[in-house]
C-alpha positions as CSV (number, residue, x, y, z in Angstrom):
1,X,0.0,0.0,0.0
2,X,1.4,3.4,-0.9
3,X,1.7,6.4,1.3
4,X,-1.1,8.1,-0.5
5,X,-3.5,5.3,0.4
6,X,-3.4,6.7,4.0
7,X,-4.6,10.1,3.0
8,X,-7.5,11.0,5.4
9,X,-10.9,12.2,4.2
10,X,-13.3,15.0,5.3
11,X,-17.0,14.4,5.9
12,X,-19.0,17.6,5.9
13,X,-22.3,18.2,7.7
14,X,-24.1,18.2,4.3
15,X,-22.7,14.8,3.6
16,X,-23.6,13.5,7.1
17,X,-27.1,14.7,6.5
18,X,-27.3,13.0,3.1
19,X,-26.2,9.6,4.4
20,X,-27.6,9.5,8.0
21,X,-30.3,7.0,8.9
22,X,-32.0,7.0,12.3
23,X,-32.7,3.3,12.5
24,X,-29.1,2.3,11.6
25,X,-27.7,4.8,14.2
26,X,-30.1,3.6,16.9
27,X,-29.2,-0.1,16.2
28,X,-25.5,0.7,16.2
29,X,-25.7,2.5,19.6
30,X,-27.8,-0.3,21.1
31,X,-25.2,-2.8,20.0
32,X,-22.3,-0.7,21.3
33,X,-23.9,-0.3,24.7
34,X,-25.0,-4.0,24.9
35,X,-21.3,-4.8,25.3
36,X,-19.4,-4.1,28.5
37,X,-17.9,-0.6,28.2
38,X,-14.5,-0.6,30.1
39,X,-14.1,2.7,32.0
40,X,-10.9,3.6,30.1
41,X,-12.5,3.1,26.7
42,X,-14.8,6.1,27.2
43,X,-13.4,8.3,29.9
44,X,-15.2,11.5,31.0
45,X,-15.0,14.6,28.9
46,X,-12.2,17.1,29.7
47,X,-12.4,20.9,29.5
48,X,-9.4,23.2,29.2
49,X,-10.2,26.9,29.9
50,X,-8.4,30.2,30.2
51,X,-10.4,33.3,30.6
52,X,-13.2,33.3,28.0
53,X,-11.6,30.5,25.9
54,X,-12.5,26.9,26.3
55,X,-11.7,23.6,24.6
56,X,-13.7,20.4,25.3
57,X,-12.6,16.9,24.3
58,X,-14.6,13.6,24.3
59,X,-12.5,10.6,23.5
60,X,-13.6,7.0,23.0
61,X,-12.3,3.6,21.8
62,X,-15.5,1.6,21.1
63,X,-15.2,-2.1,21.8
64,X,-15.4,-4.0,18.5
65,X,-15.4,-0.9,16.3
66,X,-12.9,-0.2,13.5
67,X,-12.4,3.4,14.4
68,X,-11.5,5.2,17.5
69,X,-10.9,8.9,18.2
70,X,-12.3,12.0,19.8
71,X,-14.6,14.9,19.3
72,X,-13.0,18.3,19.9
73,X,-14.9,21.6,20.3
74,X,-13.9,25.0,21.3
75,X,-14.8,28.6,21.5
76,X,-13.1,31.9,22.2
77,X,-16.0,34.0,23.6
78,X,-14.2,37.3,23.1
79,X,-13.6,36.7,19.4
80,X,-15.0,39.1,16.9
81,X,-17.7,36.6,15.9
82,X,-17.7,33.8,18.6
83,X,-19.1,30.4,17.7
84,X,-18.5,26.8,18.4
85,X,-17.1,24.4,15.8
86,X,-16.8,20.7,16.3
87,X,-14.5,18.2,14.7
88,X,-14.4,14.4,15.2
89,X,-11.0,12.9,14.5
90,X,-11.2,9.1,13.6
91,X,-8.2,6.8,13.7
92,X,-8.3,3.5,11.9
93,X,-7.5,0.4,14.0
94,X,-6.3,-1.5,10.9
95,X,-3.6,1.1,10.0
96,X,-3.2,3.1,13.2
97,X,-3.4,6.2,11.0
98,X,-5.8,9.2,11.0
99,X,-8.6,8.1,8.7
100,X,-11.1,11.0,8.7
101,X,-12.2,14.4,10.0
102,X,-15.9,14.6,10.4
103,X,-17.8,17.9,11.0
104,X,-19.3,17.3,14.4
105,X,-22.1,19.8,14.4
106,X,-24.9,17.7,13.0
107,X,-23.3,14.5,14.3
108,X,-23.7,15.8,17.9
109,X,-27.4,16.3,17.4
110,X,-27.8,13.0,15.6
111,X,-25.9,11.0,18.3
112,X,-27.7,12.6,21.2
113,X,-31.2,12.0,19.7
114,X,-30.3,8.5,18.5
115,X,-29.0,7.5,21.9
116,X,-32.2,8.8,23.6
117,X,-34.3,6.8,21.1
118,X,-32.1,3.7,21.7
119,X,-32.9,4.0,25.4
120,X,-36.6,4.8,25.0
121,X,-36.9,1.8,22.7
122,X,-36.1,-0.3,25.8
123,X,-37.8,1.9,28.4
124,X,-41.1,3.0,26.9
125,X,-44.1,0.7,26.7
126,X,-44.8,-0.8,23.3
127,X,-47.6,0.6,21.2
128,X,-48.6,4.1,20.0
129,X,-47.9,7.0,22.3
130,X,-48.6,10.7,22.6
131,X,-45.2,12.6,22.7
132,X,-44.9,15.8,24.7
133,X,-42.0,18.0,23.6
134,X,-40.7,20.8,25.8
135,X,-38.5,22.9,23.5
136,X,-38.5,23.6,19.7
137,X,-34.8,23.8,18.9
138,X,-32.5,21.5,17.0
139,X,-32.3,18.9,19.8
140,X,-36.1,18.8,20.1
141,X,-36.4,18.5,16.3
142,X,-33.9,15.7,16.0
143,X,-35.3,13.8,19.1
144,X,-38.8,13.9,17.7
145,X,-37.7,12.3,14.5
146,X,-35.5,9.7,16.3
147,X,-38.3,8.8,18.7
148,X,-40.7,8.4,15.7
149,X,-38.4,5.8,14.3
150,X,-38.9,3.5,17.4
151,X,-42.5,4.2,18.4
152,X,-45.7,5.0,16.5
153,X,-46.7,8.5,17.6
154,X,-50.4,9.2,17.8
155,X,-49.8,12.9,18.4
156,X,-47.0,15.3,19.2
157,X,-47.7,18.3,21.5
158,X,-45.1,20.9,21.8
159,X,-44.5,23.8,24.2
160,X,-41.8,26.5,23.8
161,X,-42.0,30.1,25.0
162,X,-42.4,31.6,21.5
163,X,-45.8,30.9,19.8
164,X,-44.4,31.2,16.3
165,X,-41.6,28.7,17.0
166,X,-43.9,26.1,18.5
167,X,-46.3,26.5,15.6
168,X,-43.5,26.1,13.1
169,X,-42.3,23.0,15.0
170,X,-45.7,21.4,14.9
171,X,-46.1,22.1,11.2
172,X,-42.8,20.6,10.4
173,X,-43.6,17.4,12.4
174,X,-46.8,16.9,10.5
175,X,-45.1,17.7,7.2
176,X,-42.1,15.4,7.7
177,X,-43.5,12.6,9.8
178,X,-47.2,12.6,8.9
179,X,-48.1,12.8,12.6
180,X,-50.7,15.2,14.0
181,X,-49.0,17.9,16.0
182,X,-49.9,21.1,17.8
183,X,-48.4,23.8,19.9
184,X,-49.7,24.7,23.3
185,X,-49.3,27.6,25.7
186,X,-47.8,25.8,28.7
187,X,-45.5,22.9,29.5
188,X,-48.1,21.4,31.7
189,X,-50.6,21.4,28.9
190,X,-48.1,19.6,26.6
191,X,-47.4,16.9,29.2
192,X,-51.0,16.2,30.0
193,X,-51.9,12.7,28.8
194,X,-48.5,12.1,27.2
195,X,-46.9,8.6,27.4
196,X,-43.5,9.9,26.4
197,X,-42.2,13.3,27.6
198,X,-39.1,14.9,26.1
199,X,-37.5,17.7,28.0
200,X,-35.2,19.4,25.5
201,X,-35.0,23.0,26.6
202,X,-33.5,24.5,29.7
203,X,-35.8,27.1,31.2
204,X,-35.0,30.8,31.4
205,X,-33.3,31.5,34.7
206,X,-32.5,27.8,35.1
207,X,-35.8,27.1,36.7
208,X,-37.3,23.6,36.2
209,X,-39.7,23.2,33.3
210,X,-41.1,19.7,34.2
211,X,-42.7,18.6,37.4
212,X,-43.5,15.1,38.7
213,X,-47.2,15.5,39.4
214,X,-47.8,16.4,35.8
215,X,-46.8,13.0,34.6
216,X,-49.3,10.3,33.6
217,X,-48.9,7.0,35.4
218,X,-46.6,4.9,33.4
219,X,-45.0,7.8,31.5
220,X,-41.4,7.7,30.3
221,X,-39.3,10.8,30.5
222,X,-36.2,11.7,28.4
223,X,-34.3,14.7,29.9
224,X,-31.4,16.0,27.9
225,X,-31.1,19.7,28.6
226,X,-29.2,19.9,31.9
227,X,-25.6,18.7,31.4
228,X,-23.5,20.7,33.8
229,X,-24.0,21.8,37.5
230,X,-25.2,25.2,36.6
231,X,-28.1,24.0,34.4
232,X,-31.6,23.0,35.4
233,X,-34.4,21.4,33.5
234,X,-36.5,19.0,35.5
235,X,-37.8,19.5,39.1
236,X,-36.6,17.3,41.9
237,X,-40.1,15.8,42.0
238,X,-39.5,14.1,38.6
239,X,-36.4,12.4,40.1
240,X,-38.5,11.3,43.2
241,X,-41.3,10.0,41.0
242,X,-39.1,8.0,38.7
243,X,-38.9,4.3,39.6
244,X,-35.8,3.8,37.4
245,X,-33.3,6.2,36.0
246,X,-31.1,5.2,33.1
247,X,-28.0,7.4,32.4
248,X,-25.8,7.5,29.4
249,X,-22.7,8.4,31.5
250,X,-23.7,7.4,35.0
251,X,-21.4,9.2,37.3
252,X,-21.5,12.4,35.2
253,X,-25.3,12.5,35.2
254,X,-25.6,11.8,38.9
255,X,-22.7,13.9,40.1
256,X,-22.4,16.8,37.6
257,X,-25.8,17.8,36.4
258,X,-27.8,20.6,38.1
259,X,-31.0,18.5,38.2
260,X,-29.4,15.6,40.1
261,X,-27.4,17.8,42.4
262,X,-30.6,19.6,43.3
263,X,-32.3,16.3,44.0
264,X,-29.4,15.3,46.2
265,X,-29.6,18.5,48.1
266,X,-33.4,17.9,48.6
267,X,-32.6,14.6,50.2
268,X,-34.0,12.4,47.4
269,X,-32.3,9.0,47.2
270,X,-31.7,8.0,43.6
271,X,-28.5,6.1,43.4
272,X,-30.1,2.7,44.1
273,X,-32.5,3.2,41.2
274,X,-30.0,4.7,38.7
275,X,-28.3,2.5,36.1
276,X,-26.1,2.8,33.0
277,X,-27.1,2.4,29.4
278,X,-25.0,-0.8,29.4
279,X,-27.2,-2.2,32.2
280,X,-30.3,-1.3,30.1
281,X,-29.0,-2.6,26.7
282,X,-27.5,-5.8,28.1
283,X,-30.7,-6.9,29.8
284,X,-29.2,-6.6,33.3
285,X,-32.1,-4.6,34.6
286,X,-34.9,-6.3,32.8
287,X,-36.5,-7.6,36.0
288,X,-36.3,-4.1,37.5
289,X,-38.0,-2.7,34.5
290,X,-41.0,-5.0,34.9
291,X,-41.9,-3.3,38.2
292,X,-41.0,0.3,37.2
293,X,-44.0,2.5,36.3
294,X,-42.3,5.8,35.7
295,X,-39.0,5.6,33.9
296,X,-36.5,8.2,33.0
297,X,-33.5,8.5,30.7
298,X,-31.1,11.3,31.5
299,X,-28.3,12.3,29.2
300,X,-25.1,14.4,29.2
301,X,-23.7,12.9,25.9
302,X,-20.5,11.0,25.5
303,X,-17.6,10.3,23.2
304,X,-18.6,6.8,22.6
305,X,-21.8,8.0,21.0
306,X,-19.9,10.4,18.8
307,X,-17.4,7.8,17.5
308,X,-20.1,5.1,16.9
309,X,-22.3,7.5,14.9
310,X,-19.3,9.1,13.1
311,X,-18.1,5.6,12.0
312,X,-21.5,4.8,10.6
313,X,-21.6,8.1,8.7
314,X,-18.0,7.7,7.5
315,X,-18.7,4.2,6.1
316,X,-21.8,5.4,4.3
317,X,-20.1,8.5,3.0
318,X,-17.2,6.4,1.5
319,X,-19.7,3.9,0.0
320,X,-21.6,6.8,-1.6
321,X,-18.5,8.5,-2.9
322,X,-19.2,11.6,-0.8
323,X,-16.2,11.7,1.4
324,X,-13.7,14.4,0.4
325,X,-10.1,13.1,0.1
326,X,-7.7,15.5,1.7
327,X,-4.3,16.4,-0.1
328,X,-2.4,15.9,3.1
329,X,-0.3,13.2,4.8
330,X,0.8,12.9,8.4
331,X,4.2,11.8,9.3
332,X,4.1,8.6,11.2
333,X,6.4,8.1,14.2
334,X,7.7,4.6,14.4
């Protein structure tokens, strides 16, 4: 094999969008989490910061995958036009070389929503369900489409503070998914009667937007908006009401998210009912699930999700001839 055979490729967000498939991503994530995940294979995220500049890194070496690597994102908040860019660097196990750079912006939304759907596929009761969506941004949009790929949705009811945005969200759901959808004027109205509740928008002022006594008996909650200690999304009553809590990154969710820290401060015991995605996907908590009425999935995101979904997208992009070869070659240290 010549040196040029090792030239890496670039996968743009446009290409990722063209080749991405929800069902394939959900199945890939379920498979990845069904295996034991050694702690060192997907370590916690790291953040380097100085003043108003920060850099976050999420590394992972998926068990059984061809590629391993890391997602890197950063922002200089005092730049002339600050914004966050993401790149996922994939290394090839077969060559030990850098194989690809993947634009991580859309991949981040895809992997978060696909992981939530992978969890809800095991947590939520079978059959048609009404979905309540709190939020109308990119994450809410992607999650609604991901959830629709694992459950028949009888209706989608959305709340967000801006009437025009929730109306546009509902119109897009009906247009894209063929599911009846409507916007409502309060979060409680959206949640009323819902079998699945998606909390995908932190509240203004970091006040909770979802309360336990709003939930229908047997409802399943996915909470994705509170990922650091300073953020709030769900009230502590939701934690108290949940019979089982599944976390994508167990210790980060329980120890580093504002919602769970608030629940701890309120004296709510939750560790004995909290489990990892691997526990869920491997079947280790199947017996516990039988007796659990209210179930919750809580997410902070993780590098394993990024790499699994990026590998899937890379393979599809190469097969479709849409990956862009880069005219570069890295020097290999032997």
